[in-house]
C-alpha positions as CSV (number, residue, x, y, z in Angstrom):
1,M,123.8,158.2,137.7
2,R,123.4,160.6,134.7
3,V,126.1,159.9,132.2
4,V,127.2,161.6,129.0
5,I,128.6,159.3,126.3
6,L,130.8,160.5,123.5
7,G,131.5,158.4,120.4
8,G,128.3,156.6,120.9
9,T,127.5,156.0,117.2
10,G,130.5,153.8,116.5
11,P,130.7,150.0,117.1
12,T,132.5,150.5,120.5
13,G,130.3,153.3,121.5
14,I,127.1,151.4,120.8
15,L,128.3,148.6,123.1
16,L,129.2,151.2,125.8
17,I,125.7,152.7,125.6
18,E,124.2,149.1,126.0
19,E,126.4,148.3,129.0
20,A,125.5,151.7,130.6
21,L,121.7,151.0,130.1
22,A,122.1,147.5,131.7
23,A,123.8,149.2,134.7
24,K,120.6,151.4,135.0
25,H,122.2,154.7,134.2
26,A,120.4,157.6,132.6
27,L,122.1,158.5,129.4
28,V,122.9,161.5,127.3
29,V,124.4,160.6,124.0
30,Y,126.2,163.6,122.4
31,A,126.8,163.0,118.7
32,R,127.4,164.8,115.5
33,S,125.3,162.3,113.5
34,P,122.8,160.8,115.9
35,Q,120.9,159.2,113.0
36,K,123.6,156.5,113.0
37,L,122.4,155.1,116.2
38,P,120.4,151.8,115.8
39,A,116.6,152.2,116.4
40,H,116.6,150.3,119.7
41,L,118.8,153.0,121.2
42,S,117.6,156.1,119.4
43,K,114.0,155.5,120.7
44,H,115.1,154.3,124.2
45,P,113.3,156.2,127.0
46,D,116.4,156.3,129.1
47,I,118.5,158.0,126.4
48,Q,118.5,161.7,125.7
49,I,120.1,162.6,122.4
50,V,121.9,165.9,121.9
51,K,123.2,166.7,118.5
52,G,126.4,168.7,118.3
53,E,130.1,169.0,117.4
54,L,133.1,168.7,119.6
55,A,134.0,172.4,119.2
56,D,133.9,175.6,121.1
57,A,131.5,176.9,118.5
58,D,129.0,174.3,119.8
59,A,129.5,175.2,123.4
60,G,125.7,175.6,123.9
61,A,125.0,172.1,122.8
62,L,127.8,170.7,125.0
63,D,126.5,172.7,128.0
64,A,123.0,171.3,127.4
65,A,124.4,167.8,127.2
66,L,126.4,168.1,130.4
67,A,123.8,169.9,132.5
68,G,123.2,167.7,135.6
69,A,125.6,165.0,134.5
70,H,127.8,163.0,136.9
71,A,130.4,161.7,134.4
72,V,131.5,161.6,130.8
73,L,132.4,158.3,129.1
74,S,134.2,158.5,125.8
75,A,134.7,155.9,123.1
76,L,136.2,158.5,120.7
77,G,139.5,157.7,118.9
78,P,141.1,159.1,115.9
79,A,140.6,157.5,112.5
80,F,143.6,155.9,110.9
81,A,143.4,158.5,108.2
82,S,142.9,161.3,110.7
83,P,143.4,164.8,109.2
84,A,146.3,166.9,110.4
85,G,145.9,169.4,113.2
86,T,144.8,167.2,116.1
87,P,141.0,167.7,115.7
88,L,140.1,165.1,118.3
89,A,142.4,166.8,120.9
90,R,140.8,170.1,120.1
91,G,137.4,168.5,120.6
92,Y,138.5,167.1,124.0
93,A,139.6,170.6,125.0
94,A,136.0,171.8,124.3
95,V,134.7,169.0,126.3
96,L,136.9,169.6,129.2
97,A,136.0,173.3,129.3
98,A,132.3,172.4,129.2
99,M,132.8,169.9,132.0
100,R,134.4,172.7,134.1
101,R,131.4,175.0,133.4
102,A,129.0,172.3,134.4
103,G,131.0,171.2,137.4
104,V,131.4,167.6,136.1
105,R,134.6,166.0,137.4
106,R,134.6,162.4,136.2
107,L,136.0,161.4,132.7
108,I,136.8,158.0,131.4
109,A,138.3,158.1,128.0
110,L,139.7,155.8,125.4
111,G,143.5,155.9,124.8
112,T,146.0,153.7,123.2
113,P,149.5,152.5,123.8
114,S,150.8,155.6,122.0
115,N,149.8,157.4,125.2
116,R,153.0,156.4,127.1
117,D,152.9,156.0,130.9
118,A,155.7,156.1,133.5
119,H,154.6,152.6,134.8
120,D,155.2,151.0,131.4
121,R,158.3,148.9,130.6
122,W,159.7,148.4,127.2
123,H,158.1,145.6,125.2
124,P,158.9,144.6,121.7
125,V,155.4,144.0,120.5
126,F,154.0,147.2,121.8
127,A,157.0,149.2,120.7
128,A,156.4,147.9,117.2
129,M,152.7,148.7,117.4
130,V,153.4,152.3,118.5
131,L,156.1,152.8,115.8
132,A,153.8,151.4,113.1
133,V,151.2,154.0,114.0
134,A,153.6,156.8,114.4
135,V,155.0,156.2,110.9
136,G,152.0,154.9,109.0
137,A,149.3,157.1,110.6
138,R,151.3,160.1,111.7
139,S,148.3,162.5,112.1
140,A,146.3,159.9,114.1
141,Y,149.3,159.3,116.3
142,K,149.8,163.0,117.1
143,D,146.1,163.4,117.7
144,I,145.8,160.6,120.3
145,V,149.0,161.6,122.0
146,A,147.6,165.2,122.2
147,V,144.3,163.8,123.7
148,G,146.3,162.0,126.4
149,D,148.2,165.2,127.2
150,A,145.1,167.3,127.4
151,V,143.4,164.8,129.6
152,R,146.4,164.3,131.9
153,E,147.0,168.0,132.3
154,S,143.4,168.5,133.6
155,E,144.2,168.5,137.3
156,D,140.6,169.4,138.3
157,V,139.2,166.4,136.5
158,D,139.1,162.8,138.0
159,W,140.1,161.2,134.7
160,T,141.0,157.6,133.7
161,L,142.6,157.0,130.3
162,V,141.7,153.5,129.2
163,R,144.5,152.5,126.9
164,V,143.4,149.8,124.4
165,P,145.5,147.7,122.1
166,V,143.9,146.1,119.0
167,L,140.2,146.0,119.3
168,K,138.2,142.9,118.3
169,N,134.6,142.2,117.7
170,D,134.0,138.9,119.5
171,K,132.0,138.6,122.7
172,A,134.6,137.9,125.4
173,R,133.8,140.1,128.4
174,G,136.8,139.2,130.7
175,V,139.4,141.9,131.0
176,R,142.6,142.6,133.0
177,A,144.2,146.1,133.6
178,G,147.8,146.8,134.1
179,Y,150.7,148.3,132.2
180,I,152.8,147.6,129.1
181,G,155.6,145.1,129.9
182,D,154.2,144.0,133.2
183,G,154.1,140.3,132.0
184,K,150.2,140.2,132.3
185,A,149.0,142.2,129.3
186,G,147.7,140.7,126.1
187,Y,147.7,142.3,122.7
188,T,143.9,142.6,122.1
189,L,140.8,143.8,123.7
190,T,137.1,143.1,122.7
191,R,135.0,146.1,122.2
192,V,132.5,144.8,124.7
193,G,135.4,144.3,127.1
194,F,136.2,148.0,126.8
195,A,132.6,148.8,127.7
196,V,132.6,146.4,130.6
197,F,135.8,147.9,132.0
198,V,134.6,151.5,131.7
199,L,131.3,150.8,133.5
200,D,133.2,149.0,136.2
201,E,135.6,151.8,136.6
202,L,132.8,154.3,136.8
203,E,131.4,152.3,139.8
204,R,134.6,151.5,141.6
205,G,137.0,154.3,140.7
206,E,140.1,152.2,141.1
207,W,142.1,153.9,138.3
208,V,141.5,157.6,138.9
209,K,144.2,159.7,137.4
210,Q,145.9,156.7,135.9
211,A,146.2,155.2,132.4
212,P,145.9,151.4,132.6
213,L,146.4,149.2,129.6
214,V,143.3,147.0,129.4
215,T,143.3,143.7,127.5
216,S,141.2,140.7,127.2
217,V,141.8,137.8,129.6
């Protein structure tokens, strides 16, 4: 499968690229700063690198990246000190428009508990997490909420919003998917666990047009 990866130069994105390569996918890494990729990925024969911004002004680069693709996998998330104006959500709008032009329907994107879901139940820990972000990182909160809204409103896209709690750097690969307050969810997810879930969901398609909370086992 030909897969476009967004956010591939960050720590979670690098693991997503490595898992996708292990699954034998042909990859296109779309990045603003591709020089941040480690050498073993930047020179990999199964990776095409396209440099560009997530903006309508870079529609040509986005179109080039998406040509012939089957899916888009995104590890993008707003920085804690995200600027005002929902820049990431505007970037997703440009990506979704490019997907429509290219006829690409599948999108698996990173979300957070700030992206509320009708299946969630109230839980004190997650309520505190969301409140802390909403108060302490207001711009980032507004941006990720707007990302979720943009993705969910895309009726012509087979999307999955993978909501992650606190991301950790250890190597545990086991994950569970569910909803906030279901009695099963934990409070953390390893970065490699995110990558494992995304690649499994790409293969199985069990959470299309849903927003599971994914946590480590």
